[in-house]
FILO-683200 format. One record per residue (C-alpha): z, x, y. Coordinates in steps of 0.2 Angstrom, whole numbers, padded with zeros to 4 digits, always signed. Example, Ala and Ser with C-alpha at 12.3 -4.5 7.8 and 13.67 -1.06 7.14 Angstrom:
BEGIN
+0039+0062-0022
+0036+0068-0005
This chain:
BEGIN
-0049-0103+0114
-0051-0092+0099
-0052-0073+0103
-0066-0063+0096
-0066-0044+0095
-0082-0034+0090
-0084-0016+0085
-0095-0004+0076
-0082-0002+0063
-0068-0013+0057
-0055-0005+0046
-0043-0015+0035
-0027-0006+0032
-0017+0007+0041
-0011+0019+0027
-0018+0037+0025
-0035+0031+0020
-0037+0018+0034
-0031+0030+0048
-0041+0044+0042
-0056+0033+0043
-0051+0028+0060
-0049+0046+0066
-0066+0051+0060
-0075+0035+0066
-0067+0036+0084
-0072+0054+0085
-0090+0049+0081
-0089+0036+0096
-0088+0021+0085
-0073+0014+0094
-0065+0007+0077
-0053-0007+0076
-0039-0005+0064
-0031-0021+0057
-0014-0016+0052
-0010-0029+0039
+0006-0034+0032
+0013-0017+0029
+0008-0006+0044
+0007+0012+0038
+0005+0008+0020
+0016+0014+0005
+0022+0030+0014
+0032+0020+0026
+0044+0016+0011
+0044+0034+0005
+0057+0046+0011
+0054+0064+0006
+0036+0070+0006
+0033+0088+0000
+0015+0088-0006
+0005+0083+0009
-0004+0099+0015
+0000+0107+0031
+0019+0105+0031
+0030+0120+0025
+0046+0109+0025
+0049+0092+0018
+0044+0078+0029
+0047+0059+0030
+0034+0047+0025
+0036+0035+0040
+0035+0050+0052
+0019+0056+0044
+0011+0039+0046
+0017+0038+0064
+0009+0054+0068
-0007+0048+0059
-0007+0032+0070
-0004+0042+0086
-0018+0054+0082
-0030+0039+0078
-0026+0031+0095
-0027+0047+0104
-0045+0049+0099
-0050+0031+0103
-0045+0019+0088
-0038+0002+0093
-0024-0005+0083
-0023-0023+0080
-0007-0031+0072
-0015-0045+0062
-0018-0049+0043
-0035-0055+0038
-0036-0071+0028
-0055-0074+0027
-0070-0063+0026
-0089-0066+0027
-0100-0052+0021
-0116-0062+0019
-0123-0055+0035
-0121-0042+0049
-0111-0041+0059
-0098-0045+0046
-0086-0059+0051
-0067-0058+0047
-0053-0070+0053
-0035-0066+0055
-0020-0077+0051
-0018-0079+0070
-0036-0087+0071
-0043-0072+0079
-0061-0067+0074
-0066-0049+0071
-0084-0044+0070
-0090-0027+0063
-0106-0019+0061
-0098-0010+0046
-0081-0013+0037
-0070-0001+0029
-0058-0008+0016
-0042+0002+0014
-0030-0011+0009
-0022-0001-0005
-0013-0005-0020
+0005-0009-0024
+0015-0002-0038
+0022-0015-0050
+0041-0016-0050
+0053-0023-0063
+0060-0035-0049
+0079-0030-0051
+0090-0030-0036
+0097-0013-0042
+0080-0006-0042
+0076-0011-0024
+0093-0004-0019
+0090+0013-0027
+0072+0016-0023
+0071+0033-0015
+0088+0037-0022
+0083+0041-0040
+0071+0026-0043
+0052+0029-0040
+0036+0023-0045
+0026+0039-0044
+0030+0054-0055
+0016+0064-0047
+0024+0061-0030
+0042+0063-0033
+0044+0073-0050
+0046+0089-0041
+0063+0083-0035
+0070+0082-0053
+0067+0100-0058
+0079+0103-0073
+0086+0086-0073
+0086+0071-0085
+0074+0058-0082
+0067+0042-0089
+0050+0033-0088
+0049+0015-0090
+0033+0007-0097
+0021+0008-0112
+0003+0010-0105
-0008+0024-0100
+0002+0026-0084
+0019+0028-0092
+0013+0040-0105
+0004+0051-0093
+0019+0051-0081
+0031+0055-0096
+0020+0070-0101
+0018+0075-0082
+0037+0075-0080
+0039+0088-0094
+0033+0101-0081
+0049+0098-0072
+0062+0091-0084
+0068+0097-0101
+0073+0080-0106
+0061+0065-0103
+0064+0048-0111
+0051+0035-0112
+0058+0017-0113
+0047+0003-0119
+0051-0015-0122
+0040-0016-0138
+0039-0007-0154
+0022+0001-0150
+0013+0008-0135
-0003+0001-0126
-0009+0018-0121
-0024+0026-0128
-0022+0035-0145
-0025+0052-0138
-0012+0050-0125
+0000+0043-0138
-0003+0058-0149
+0001+0070-0135
+0017+0061-0131
+0023+0060-0149
+0019+0079-0151
+0029+0084-0136
+0046+0092-0140
+0053+0087-0123
+0050+0068-0124
+0059+0055-0135
+0055+0037-0135
+0067+0022-0135
+0058+0007-0143
+0063-0012-0140
+0073-0008-0124
+0072-0015-0107
+0081-0010-0091
+0094-0022-0087
+0101-0013-0072
+0099+0004-0062
+0116+0011-0061
+0121+0020-0045
+0135+0032-0041
+0141+0047-0032
+0141+0050-0013
+0128+0048-0006
+0124+0035-0019
+0110+0039-0032
+0104+0034-0049
+0116+0040-0062
+0112+0029-0077
+0101+0015-0084
+0109+0000-0092
+0097-0005-0107
+0096-0021-0116
+0088-0022-0134
+0074-0034-0134
+0077-0038-0152
+0096-0039-0154
+0102-0041-0136
+0114-0026-0138
+0117-0017-0121
+0118+0002-0120
+0118+0015-0107
+0107+0030-0104
+0113+0044-0092
+0098+0049-0081
+0096+0057-0064
+0079+0049-0061
+0070+0033-0066
+0051+0031-0065
+0044+0013-0066
+0027+0015-0073
+0020-0002-0077
+0004-0002-0067
-0002-0006-0050
-0010-0021-0042
-0024-0017-0029
-0024-0028-0014
-0041-0036-0017
-0038-0055-0019
-0046-0058-0002
-0062-0050-0008
-0065-0059-0024
-0082-0067-0024
-0087-0057-0009
-0089-0040-0016
-0090-0032-0034
-0073-0028-0042
-0070-0018-0058
-0062-0025-0074
-0045-0020-0066
-0048-0028-0050
-0051-0012-0040
-0066-0012-0028
-0081-0004-0037
-0090+0010-0027
-0105+0020-0031
-0100+0037-0039
-0097+0050-0027
-0097+0039-0012
-0087+0024-0004
-0102+0012-0004
-0098-0005-0011
-0110-0018-0018
-0112-0024+0000
-0122-0013+0011
-0112-0009+0026
-0095-0012+0018
-0085+0003+0012
-0069+0006+0002
-0057+0020+0002
-0040+0024-0004
-0030+0016-0018
-0040+0000-0017
-0054+0009-0026
-0045+0024-0034
-0034+0020-0049
-0034+0038-0055
-0026+0049-0042
-0017+0037-0030
-0011+0051-0018
-0009+0051+0000
-0020+0066+0002
-0034+0059-0009
-0033+0043+0001
-0035+0052+0017
-0050+0061+0009
-0059+0045+0004
-0055+0038+0022
-0065+0053+0029
-0079+0049+0017
-0079+0031+0021
-0081+0035+0040
-0095+0047+0037
-0104+0035+0025
-0102+0021+0038
-0109+0032+0052
-0124+0037+0042
-0127+0019+0037
-0127+0014+0055
-0138+0028+0060
-0151+0023+0047
-0149+0005+0052
-0152+0009+0071
-0167+0020+0067
-0175+0006+0056
-0171-0007+0070
-0179+0004+0083
-0194+0007+0072
-0196-0012+0070
-0196-0015+0088
-0208-0001+0092
-0220-0008+0078
């Protein structure tokens, strides 16, 4: 027989946003269920050094931080379920979700914290050197490249913003773009071209991230000219892939409002979505900041928004019965 689990709050995703929501919801007596998804712990589980999460004087490891968050959530009463949701029904409450195991989950409220994935170039050398000089987040990892030579790959807003940001740490920043013009907004382009620490390589794509040293780390980029095919080399200490992010929202298309980039749309200043009782937090609704600490903050907001929603719904139900 198909198993069914019911709760006051279902949380989809177990990164900083989902686990923070779970901590607040559990402490409010909502006995939340956290559905771990295909990547329990979120993107921090594939991050090594974390130096910008408040509360830790020394560098900590991403997987350790997520392990601590999960233990904290379980300690205060959250339940972890290892399942991936494949079907949702937001047409009525309680909301009904189905896992790939066939298990049914029912929630009076739902918090979506499925996150977003950085887009990568897809090179074997890129995967090999991730965390060893190759990154997809300058804001997260730029501090480790103080005084070093770095390159940013991409041509949109994200790439230009990250190149400008990296000038806070690096005296030598190269933006690499495979076309002869940028897609970024003009005001960002003007800032980029005016910056003395940034140079641009046009019509170039990364053919390989070159490792070296002991322990091995990124030492150079092998570049291919997209017009002539000529191959060249650029010595760098850090390479930042900035070609955008893909929010994990395919499951929710047609069930909830998304913005033009596919992120879940929320009411400004809240985590409320277009469906009453469904809330979104973390990178699945935030395409601006995309930090662990901001994800955790919106996770807190989602739990508080959901708690208030249920309190109001319970009051209305009691008033209806009394009438």
